[in-house]
Structures are given as structure tokens and as C-alpha cells.
Phi, psi and omega in degrees: 000126179279168180232146176279154182293328179295329173291317179299314176305310182301317184290318180298314183288335176289322178279332180230077190302331185266008182281145163264132191231135174227128182242135171234133171277117185285326181238004176070025181244008172071013183233343180235108187238158166238137182234129174253117179234121179242120184214136174299339174296343180271358184300126173081001177268150173285169179304311184298316172308314178297317178290329176292321175306313180297313183294327174297316179296337178280002171051053182069012177273342173298129182088352179250259183286337179253101187285314181220135175226110175279107192248128176235127179228152174200167170271151180295145170286132175284000000 
């Protein structure tokens, strides 16, 4: 069962309300996505911690409905 890009964006924004999120469907199959997530909540966090925060926002869908997610995260530049 595939997940739509809008649902991925909604989940991330629910978990990280101040985030700017961009989702791209890489293959057009609803199964392989790329996400760019920029959030002030990432400030001072390692890349691994930032990715963990996004995965937590996805509420267990990674590896289930969401097969592949190429993830880029960062804090906003001041």
C-alpha cells in the first residue's frame, strides 16, 4: 500500500510544525520519495538526530507504507 506525498508532508508538519517541507515522488510510483526538511528544531542536532526526528514524525510508516525516503535535513540559515 503506497502513501501519497501530501500525507508524508502532513505527517512531517504535524510532528515538526515549524518545518518547511518539500516532497518529490522519485519514480511516480508513490513508493520512492525524496524529502527536504528545514526546521529550527534541528539547530544543534546531528544529522542522525535530525533524521530520527523526521522518522518519529512519520509514526512508523517508514518501511511499511513508505518504502524509500531520500532525506535531506537542515536548520534554517540565519
